[in-house]
C-alpha positions in Angstrom: -10.8 -21.5 20.6 -9.3 -21.4 17.1 -11.0 -19.5 14.3 -12.7 -21.6 11.7 -11.3 -22.1 8.2 -14.4 -20.3 6.8 -13.8 -17.3 9.1 -10.1 -17.1 8.2 -10.8 -17.4 4.5 -13.4 -14.6 4.7 -11.0 -12.4 6.7 -8.2 -13.0 4.2 -10.5 -11.9 1.4 -11.6 -8.7 3.1 -8.0 -7.9 4.1 -7.4 -7.6 0.3 -10.2 -5.0 -0.1 -9.5 -1.3 -0.4 -12.2 1.4 -0.7 -12.1 4.6 -2.7 -14.8 7.3 -2.9 -15.8 10.3 -4.9 -17.7 10.3 -8.2 -14.9 11.1 -10.7 -12.5 8.7 -8.9 -15.0 5.8 -8.7 -16.0 6.2 -12.4 -12.4 6.3 -13.5 -11.6 3.0 -11.7 -14.8 1.4 -12.9 -13.8 2.1 -16.5 -10.5 0.3 -16.1 -11.3 -3.3 -16.8 -7.9 -4.4 -15.6 -8.9 -3.6 -12.0 -11.0 -6.2 -10.1 -14.0 -4.6 -8.4 -15.8 -6.3 -5.5 -18.7 -3.9 -5.0 -20.1 -0.5 -5.9 -21.8 1.4 -3.0 -24.3 4.2 -3.6 -26.3 6.4 -1.3 -30.1 6.0 -1.7 -30.5 9.7 -1.3 -28.4 10.5 -4.5 -30.2 12.7 -7.0 -30.3 11.5 -10.6 -27.1 12.4 -12.5 -25.3 11.2 -15.7 -22.2 10.1 -13.8 -24.2 7.9 -11.5 -26.0 6.4 -14.5 -22.7 5.6 -16.1 -21.5 3.9 -12.9 -24.5 1.7 -12.7 -24.4 0.8 -16.4 -20.7 -0.2 -16.2 -21.3 -2.1 -13.0 -24.1 -4.1 -14.6 -22.1 -4.7 -17.7 -19.2 -6.1 -15.5 -21.5 -8.0 -13.2 -20.4 -5.9 -10.2 -22.7 -6.0 -7.2 -24.4 -2.6 -6.4 -25.4 -1.9 -2.8 -27.5 1.0 -1.7 -27.2 2.6 1.8 -28.5 5.6 3.7 -26.0 8.5 4.2 -24.7 7.2 7.5 -24.3 3.7 6.2 -22.3 4.9 3.2 -20.1 7.2 5.3 -19.2 4.2 7.4 -18.0 2.5 4.3 -16.2 5.4 2.7 -14.9 6.7 6.1 -15.3 10.2 4.7 -18.9 11.2 4.6 -18.1 14.8 3.9 -16.3 14.1 0.6 -17.6 10.7 -0.7 -20.3 12.4 -2.9 -22.6 9.5 -2.2 -20.4 6.8 -3.8 -17.8 4.3 -2.8 -16.1 1.4 -4.5 -14.4 -1.7 -3.1 -11.4 -2.8 -5.1 -9.8 -6.2 -4.7 -6.0 -6.2 -4.4 -5.3 -9.8 -5.4 -1.7 -9.7 -4.3 -2.3 -8.2 -0.8 -1.4 -10.5 2.0 -0.4 -10.5 5.7 3.1 -10.7 7.0 2.4 -14.3 8.2 1.3 -15.4 4.7 4.3 -13.7 3.2 6.8 -15.2 5.6 5.3 -18.7 5.2 5.7 -18.6 1.4 9.1 -16.8 1.0 12.4 -18.2 2.2 14.3 -15.4 0.6 13.1 -11.9 -0.2 13.8 -8.2 -0.5 11.1 -6.0 1.1 10.6 -2.3 1.5 8.7 -1.1 4.6 7.2 2.3 4.5 7.3 4.2 7.8 4.9 7.1 7.6 4.9 8.0 3.9 2.2 10.7 3.6 2.4 11.9 0.0 0.1 9.7 -2.3 2.3 10.5 -5.3 5.4 9.3 -3.5 3.6 6.1 -2.5 2.5 5.5 -6.1 6.0 6.1 -7.5 7.5 3.9 -4.9 5.1 1.1 -5.8 5.9 1.5 -9.5 9.7 1.4 -8.9 9.4 -1.7 -6.6 7.2 -3.5 -9.1 9.7 -2.9 -11.8 12.7 -3.8 -9.7 13.9 -6.6 -7.4 11.5 -6.0 -4.6 9.2 -8.9 -3.5 6.7 -6.9 -1.4 5.9 -3.5 0.2 4.8 -3.2 3.8 2.1 -0.5 4.1 0.8 0.6 7.5 -2.9 1.3 7.8 -2.2 4.2 10.1 0.0 7.3 9.8 0.5 6.7 6.1 -0.9 7.5 2.7 -3.4 4.8 1.7 -4.4 3.4 -1.7 -6.3 6.1 -3.5 -7.0 7.2 -7.1 -3.8 9.4 -6.9 -1.7 6.5 -5.8 -3.2 4.3 -8.5 -2.5 6.9 -11.1 1.1 7.5 -9.8 1.8 3.8 -9.8 0.6 3.6 -13.5 -1.4 0.5 -12.6 1.6 -1.4 -11.1 -0.1 -1.4 -7.8 -2.0 -4.4 -8.9 1.1 -6.4 -9.8 3.1 -6.1 -6.5 2.4 -7.9 -3.2 1.3 -5.4 -0.6 1.6 -6.4 3.1 -1.0 -4.3 4.9 -0.4 -4.0 8.6 -2.2 -2.5 11.6 0.9 -2.8 13.8 3.9 -1.6 11.9 6.4 -2.2 14.8 5.1 -5.8 15.4 5.4 -6.5 11.7 9.0 -5.4 11.7 9.6 -7.6 14.8 8.2 -10.6 13.0 10.6 -10.1 10.1 13.5 -9.6 12.5 12.5 -12.8 14.4 12.4 -14.6 11.0 16.1 -13.7 10.7 15.6 -10.8 8.2 18.3 -8.0 8.2 16.6 -4.7 8.7 18.2 -1.6 7.1 17.6 2.1 7.6 19.3 4.8 5.6 21.3 7.6 7.3 23.6 10.3 6.2 25.7 9.5 9.2 26.3 5.8 8.2 29.7 4.8 6.9 28.7 1.9 4.7 27.6 2.8 1.2 24.4 1.0 0.0 26.3 -0.2 -3.0 29.0 -1.9 -1.0 26.9 -3.7 1.5 26.6 -7.5 1.2 22.9 -8.2 1.5 21.5 -11.4 3.0 18.8 -13.4 1.3 16.3 -11.9 3.7 16.6 -8.1 3.4 14.1 -5.4 4.6 14.7 -1.7 3.9 12.8 0.8 6.1 12.0 4.1 4.4 10.9 7.0 6.6 8.6 9.9 6.5 9.3 12.6 3.9 10.3 15.3 6.5 11.1 13.4 9.7 12.6 10.2 8.5 12.3 6.8 10.2 10.5 6.7 13.5 12.4 6.0 16.7 10.6 2.7 17.1 11.7 1.5 13.7 15.2 2.9 14.1 15.6 0.8 17.3 14.7 -2.4 15.5 17.1 -1.7 12.6 20.1 -4.0 12.5 22.2 -2.1 10.0 22.5 1.5 8.7 23.6 2.4 5.2 24.1 5.6 3.3 23.6 6.8 -0.3 26.7 8.9 -0.9 26.0 12.4 -2.1 28.0 15.0 -4.0 28.0 18.8 -4.2 26.5 19.3 -0.8 23.2 17.5 -1.5 21.9 16.2 1.8 19.1 13.8 0.9 16.9 12.4 -1.9 13.2 12.2 -2.3 11.9 9.0 -0.7 10.5 7.7 -4.0 14.0 8.2 -5.6 15.6 6.4 -2.7 13.2 3.5 -3.2 14.1 3.3 -6.9 17.8 3.0 -6.1 17.2 0.2 -3.7 14.8 -1.6 -6.0 17.4 -1.8 -8.7 20.4 -2.8 -6.6 
């Protein structure tokens, strides 16, 4: 039985939602009118506080829905009951989409897939470089990876909301879909012989960037079709992953 159009539309909408928590973080995002907010969540056990009053005032001024929950209900939304401080905020990423939606609407592209990037500042800087360069989307796994947070938003300098983000629950399967769609998958290796500057890239190119300390996972490495190197001088072995992303974004 096929899913209804209504269900698919609703699912597509909620796939674009990310949730942050913590009083200072939530207030800071609420004050940024360039960010689209879906809903403010508050615990009904919160004691009166100026910061909470500010949140509700801004939410009312911006016509943002406010929902109240018991502690357990809020912790299910924030997914971090020990640190949410009784508040959570749903943010709408307008440009978030699935790999299927991206592949259906792009006949040529340059995509960067992030394989286990854990540092939020690295993620934010990668997003900023990709938004400013020739990158059409970033693939961001929902597991074993830094997620969108106030630190990421700050490090991206707001560019997070200008670049398509492909959120995936199955990183390997997403890479396989791109490969089956005739994309060329690149990993970077100090042992590769082809310089990243000398490679002739196809109109469907995907770069896989690995974890800060361990690099690309064996599963992603196995799916890669090409390996390239960023030549180094003076004995330097590797670059920070955010700097690597910048070089690739401005090829």
